[in-house]
N, C-alpha and C positions, 0 to 999 in steps of 0.2 A: 471204248464205249462202255459207259457204266451208268446205272441208275442206283441211287441210294436213298432209302427211306430213313428218316430219323425223327426224333421228337417223342418217341414212346416213353412210357414210364408207369409208375404206380399212382393211381388217382382214386379218390373216394367216389362212391356213387353220387351222381348229381354233378360231378365236377366236369372240367373241360381239359382238352388237350388239343394242340395243333401239330399235326404231322407235316413234315416237309419231304418233298421228293426232288432231289437235285440230280442233274445230269452232267456228265462230263464226256467230252468226245463228240457230242452232237447237241443240237438245239431242240428244245421241247416245243417251240411255238408251232410246229407243223403237225404235232402229234396230239391225239386225244390221250389223256392220262386217266387211267383206271386204277382204282384201289380195290384190292382183294384182302380178305382176312381168313385166317384158319385157326380155329381153336383145337386143342387136343381132342382127338377122337371124333372130330366133326369134319364134314366136307368143306372144301374151300368155297368161299362165298364172295361174289363180286358185289361190292357195296356202293361204289360211287364212280362216276365218270364225269369229266369235263372235256368238252370238245376243244379243238385247236383254236377256234375263234370265239369261244365262250358262248356260242349260240345255242348249244344244247347241253343238257346235263342228264344224268341218270342217278337216282338214289333207290336203293333197295328198300322195300317196305319196312324192313327191320330198323332202318336208320333214318327214314324220311322225316324231315322236320328237325332233325338233330345234327346231322352231318352236312357240311357244305364244302364244296370244292372251289378253289380259286387258283389263279395263276399269276405269276409275276415274270413276264418274259424277259425283262431286263436282268433279272437275277437267274434266269434259266431254272426256275423253281416252281413247283406246284405245291399247293397246300391242301390239307384236309382238316377243317375245323370240326372238332367233335365236341358237342355240348350235351348236357344232361346224360352223361355216361351211365351205363348200367353194368352190373356184373356180367351179363351175357355178352357185352361188347369185348370182353377179355379175349385176346387172340394175338397172333402175329399178323401185322399188317404189311402188305406189299404194294408197291406202286409199279405200274407197267405202262408202256408206251405203245400206242397203236397208230401207225402211219396213215391209216385211212382218215383219221382226224375227226370222226363223228362218234356220237354215243348211240348205241343201240337201245331202243326202248325196252328190249327184252333183257338187258343187262350184259355185261362184258363176259367174254369167254377166255379163259386163261390161255388156252392153246392158240388163240387167234392174235395174241399180242406179238409185237416185234422185239421189245426189250422188257426184261424183268429185272427188278431190283432186289437187293437183299431186304429182308423184313426188319421191322422194329416191333418190339413187344409192348403191348398195351395191357395193363392189368388194372381192373376196376374192382376194388375191394376196400372194405372198411377195416 
């Protein structure tokens, strides 16, 4: 059972990236998928959630209107589209899976997840 985030890289301010979260050993369609990020010297932050049925989502205020989650159950993959990137978005991004399937309006809690993936580095710099 494994989750793997990918798609990170170096992008200029104002640019876009799409992160992918792929699962092996289990199917994602029953899980809410949450994205967290952690920058050096800062606390981990839950930034996005998409529910198992796409019926509910969550976006942190820091990314609202810029980051959008989506899922392709046929590919067993969830995506995080990140637009209008800012230097403060620089962090390691992690995807996690929550069997409860829904998104909390208060944001995801790292310890409450069922599976955690390895992170992918996103660097926003000119």
